[in-house]
LOKE-534398 format. One record per residue (C-alpha): z, y, x; residue number from 1; residue in one letter. Coordinates in Angstrom, 3 decimals, m for minus. Layout:
N
+----------+----------+----------+-----+------+
|       up |    north |     east | pos | code |
+----------+----------+----------+-----+------+
|        Z |        Y |        X | NUM |    A |
...
+----------+----------+----------+-----+------+
This chain:
160
+----------+----------+----------+-----+------+
|       up |    north |     east | pos | code |
+----------+----------+----------+-----+------+
|  m44.892 |   30.827 |   23.863 |   1 |    S |
|  m42.535 |   28.127 |   25.229 |   2 |    D |
|  m44.797 |   25.354 |   23.775 |   3 |    F |
|  m48.347 |   24.547 |   23.088 |   4 |    D |
|  m47.798 |   22.261 |   20.105 |   5 |    H |
|  m45.055 |   20.925 |   17.745 |   6 |    V |
|  m44.850 |   17.260 |   16.907 |   7 |    L |
|  m42.923 |   16.229 |   13.785 |   8 |    F |
|  m41.951 |   12.654 |   14.470 |   9 |    S |
|  m40.604 |   10.866 |   11.373 |  10 |    Y |
|  m39.130 |    7.456 |   11.179 |  11 |    H |
|  m41.934 |    5.067 |   10.153 |  12 |    G |
|  m42.047 |    2.575 |    7.339 |  13 |    L |
|  m44.280 |   m0.384 |    6.585 |  14 |    P |
|  m47.062 |    0.635 |    4.227 |  15 |    E |
|  m45.932 |   m2.090 |    1.820 |  16 |    S |
|  m42.705 |   m0.195 |    1.200 |  17 |    H |
|  m44.651 |    2.801 |   m0.099 |  18 |    L |
|  m46.770 |    0.655 |   m2.329 |  19 |    K |
|  m43.744 |   m1.108 |   m3.743 |  20 |    T |
|  m42.018 |    2.175 |   m4.457 |  21 |    A |
|  m45.048 |    3.585 |   m6.240 |  22 |    D |
|  m44.108 |    3.634 |   m9.957 |  23 |    P |
|  m47.756 |    3.999 |  m11.027 |  24 |    T |
|  m48.736 |    0.948 |   m8.970 |  25 |    G |
|  m52.064 |    2.483 |   m8.064 |  26 |    N |
|  m51.557 |    5.764 |   m6.188 |  27 |    H |
|  m49.829 |    5.491 |   m2.829 |  28 |    C |
|  m52.229 |    4.872 |    0.084 |  29 |    L |
|  m55.190 |    4.287 |   m2.281 |  30 |    Q |
|  m57.035 |    7.189 |   m0.711 |  31 |    S |
|  m56.665 |    9.252 |    2.525 |  32 |    P |
|  m55.645 |   12.275 |    0.487 |  33 |    D |
|  m53.251 |   10.526 |   m1.949 |  34 |    C |
|  m50.385 |   12.857 |   m0.958 |  35 |    C |
|  m52.431 |   15.924 |   m1.881 |  36 |    Q |
|  m53.402 |   14.638 |   m5.358 |  37 |    V |
|  m50.716 |   15.299 |   m7.950 |  38 |    A |
|  m48.979 |   12.100 |   m9.111 |  39 |    S |
|  m45.664 |   10.875 |  m10.523 |  40 |    P |
|  m45.664 |    8.628 |   m7.443 |  41 |    A |
|  m44.644 |   11.579 |   m5.278 |  42 |    H |
|  m41.088 |   11.431 |   m6.599 |  43 |    A |
|  m40.582 |    8.184 |   m4.665 |  44 |    T |
|  m43.217 |    8.433 |   m1.918 |  45 |    C |
|  m41.766 |    8.819 |    1.529 |  46 |    Y |
|  m45.042 |    9.866 |    3.110 |  47 |    R |
|  m45.581 |   12.594 |    0.463 |  48 |    H |
|  m41.987 |   13.884 |    1.050 |  49 |    Q |
|  m42.577 |   13.832 |    4.901 |  50 |    V |
|  m45.734 |   15.863 |    4.567 |  51 |    L |
|  m44.147 |   18.286 |    2.061 |  52 |    R |
|  m41.117 |   18.761 |    4.348 |  53 |    T |
|  m43.473 |   19.594 |    7.225 |  54 |    T |
|  m45.553 |   21.980 |    5.085 |  55 |    E |
|  m42.399 |   23.925 |    4.128 |  56 |    C |
|  m41.265 |   24.193 |    7.755 |  57 |    F |
|  m44.601 |   25.265 |    9.150 |  58 |    V |
|  m45.068 |   27.852 |    6.423 |  59 |    A |
|  m41.673 |   29.319 |    7.246 |  60 |    K |
|  m42.346 |   29.160 |   11.032 |  61 |    A |
|  m45.851 |   30.534 |   10.641 |  62 |    G |
|  m47.547 |   27.669 |   12.462 |  63 |    L |
|  m51.282 |   27.206 |   12.125 |  64 |    R |
|  m52.665 |   23.701 |   11.452 |  65 |    P |
|  m53.851 |   23.392 |   15.050 |  66 |    D |
|  m50.318 |   24.089 |   16.300 |  67 |    Q |
|  m48.612 |   20.991 |   14.897 |  68 |    Y |
|  m48.980 |   17.273 |   14.168 |  69 |    S |
|  m47.157 |   14.635 |   12.091 |  70 |    V |
|  m46.517 |   11.097 |   13.378 |  71 |    A |
|  m44.352 |    8.107 |   12.648 |  72 |    F |
|  m42.073 |    6.287 |   15.103 |  73 |    Q |
|  m39.910 |    3.143 |   15.466 |  74 |    S |
|  m42.391 |    0.469 |   14.463 |  75 |    R |
|  m41.184 |   m3.090 |   14.317 |  76 |    L |
|  m42.945 |   m6.402 |   13.578 |  77 |    G |
|  m46.583 |   m7.043 |   12.700 |  78 |    R |
|  m46.820 |   m5.393 |    9.275 |  79 |    A |
|  m49.111 |   m2.288 |    8.959 |  80 |    K |
|  m46.942 |    0.782 |    9.299 |  81 |    W |
|  m47.567 |    4.424 |    8.450 |  82 |    L |
|  m49.915 |    6.154 |   10.790 |  83 |    E |
|  m50.483 |    7.845 |   13.141 |  84 |    P |
|  m47.898 |    6.422 |   15.469 |  85 |    S |
|  m45.844 |    8.749 |   17.603 |  86 |    T |
|  m46.746 |    6.787 |   20.707 |  87 |    V |
|  m50.474 |    7.159 |   20.092 |  88 |    D |
|  m50.088 |   10.834 |   19.121 |  89 |    T |
|  m48.186 |   11.720 |   22.325 |  90 |    L |
|  m51.030 |   10.276 |   24.412 |  91 |    E |
|  m53.762 |   11.945 |   22.251 |  92 |    E |
|  m52.078 |   15.356 |   22.467 |  93 |    L |
|  m51.816 |   15.184 |   26.243 |  94 |    A |
|  m55.443 |   14.135 |   26.559 |  95 |    Q |
|  m56.469 |   17.057 |   24.318 |  96 |    K |
|  m54.869 |   19.449 |   26.766 |  97 |    G |
|  m51.429 |   20.002 |   25.275 |  98 |    V |
|  m49.116 |   20.696 |   28.224 |  99 |    K |
|  m45.857 |   21.841 |   26.677 | 100 |    K |
|  m44.821 |   19.791 |   23.650 | 101 |    L |
|  m41.933 |   20.517 |   21.304 | 102 |    L |
|  m40.777 |   17.431 |   19.306 | 103 |    V |
|  m38.502 |   17.359 |   16.270 | 104 |    M |
|  m37.356 |   14.299 |   14.288 | 105 |    C |
|  m36.504 |   15.659 |   10.792 | 106 |    P |
|  m35.730 |   12.182 |    9.257 | 107 |    A |
|  m32.755 |   11.836 |   11.579 | 108 |    F |
|  m29.507 |   13.723 |   10.998 | 109 |    V |
|  m27.973 |   12.527 |   14.256 | 110 |    T |
|  m29.475 |   11.785 |   17.641 | 111 |    D |
|  m29.551 |    8.066 |   18.427 | 112 |    C |
|  m31.590 |    5.549 |   20.404 | 113 |    L |
|  m34.634 |    6.324 |   18.308 | 114 |    E |
|  m34.549 |   10.114 |   19.231 | 115 |    T |
|  m32.908 |   10.021 |   22.686 | 116 |    L |
|  m34.443 |    6.816 |   24.200 | 117 |    E |
|  m37.701 |    6.508 |   22.188 | 118 |    E |
|  m38.720 |   10.191 |   22.219 | 119 |    I |
|  m36.802 |   12.161 |   24.900 | 120 |    E |
|  m36.989 |    9.470 |   27.648 | 121 |    L |
|  m39.829 |    7.045 |   26.964 | 122 |    Q |
|  m41.896 |    9.552 |   24.924 | 123 |    G |
|  m41.620 |   12.204 |   27.588 | 124 |    A |
|  m42.666 |    9.736 |   30.236 | 125 |    E |
|  m45.727 |    8.527 |   28.248 | 126 |    E |
|  m46.712 |   12.177 |   27.475 | 127 |    F |
|  m46.573 |   13.139 |   31.162 | 128 |    K |
|  m48.447 |    9.967 |   32.252 | 129 |    Q |
|  m51.235 |   10.980 |   29.862 | 130 |    A |
|  m51.479 |   14.497 |   31.351 | 131 |    G |
|  m48.744 |   16.528 |   29.595 | 132 |    G |
|  m46.268 |   18.540 |   31.585 | 133 |    E |
|  m43.095 |   18.799 |   29.493 | 134 |    S |
|  m41.734 |   17.345 |   26.281 | 135 |    L |
|  m38.716 |   19.112 |   24.729 | 136 |    T |
|  m36.821 |   17.307 |   21.968 | 137 |    L |
|  m35.066 |   19.543 |   19.421 | 138 |    I |
|  m31.621 |   18.039 |   18.846 | 139 |    P |
|  m30.831 |   16.656 |   15.388 | 140 |    C |
|  m28.136 |   18.262 |   13.255 | 141 |    L |
|  m25.473 |   16.059 |   14.862 | 142 |    N |
|  m22.072 |   17.759 |   14.647 | 143 |    D |
|  m23.406 |   21.283 |   14.021 | 144 |    H |
|  m20.736 |   23.267 |   12.174 | 145 |    E |
|  m22.997 |   24.185 |    9.188 | 146 |    Q |
|  m24.116 |   20.535 |    8.716 | 147 |    W |
|  m20.552 |   19.275 |    8.837 | 148 |    V |
|  m19.530 |   21.859 |    6.266 | 149 |    S |
|  m22.306 |   20.893 |    3.911 | 150 |    V |
|  m21.611 |   17.197 |    4.328 | 151 |    L |
|  m17.899 |   17.795 |    3.661 | 152 |    S |
|  m18.666 |   19.657 |    0.394 | 153 |    R |
|  m21.014 |   16.892 |   m0.751 | 154 |    W |
|  m18.310 |   14.286 |   m0.075 | 155 |    C |
|  m15.835 |   16.301 |   m2.150 | 156 |    E |
|  m18.400 |   16.948 |   m4.935 | 157 |    K |
|  m19.706 |   13.373 |   m5.154 | 158 |    Y |
|  m16.821 |   11.018 |   m4.380 | 159 |    P |
|  m17.620 |    7.322 |   m4.230 | 160 |    V |
+----------+----------+----------+-----+------+
């Protein structure tokens, strides 16, 4: 295989945003397994949707639980943000013996500072300093022909 592990790095959010968006007022982040317990809160819960997106991808790709991780990037300020952080996860994976890491950022449709600088440059450097050998960033959709076609159809179907 060309990689030892896949890291799904999603844009992070302060935990307070999830709690505010929870229509039940008492589900999101109330227990470590809140995203696995059925709830109306899932309709508006970013963390649940992140985990569900990852589950769908890994099922289709045939990845085992030990072959992938989920983390959250782009923290700002002092508020408590979703965990684990991508920075910490990169270091932990390298220390656990992962040498060739594949990283994708599904919450981003286009590459930007948060994917190119934060992951491909800084993240790769941190991963290597912790003992990893290579970090490969899968490009975002960017200007891929199929993505542009879908986006164009959406714009026509749902005009502002």
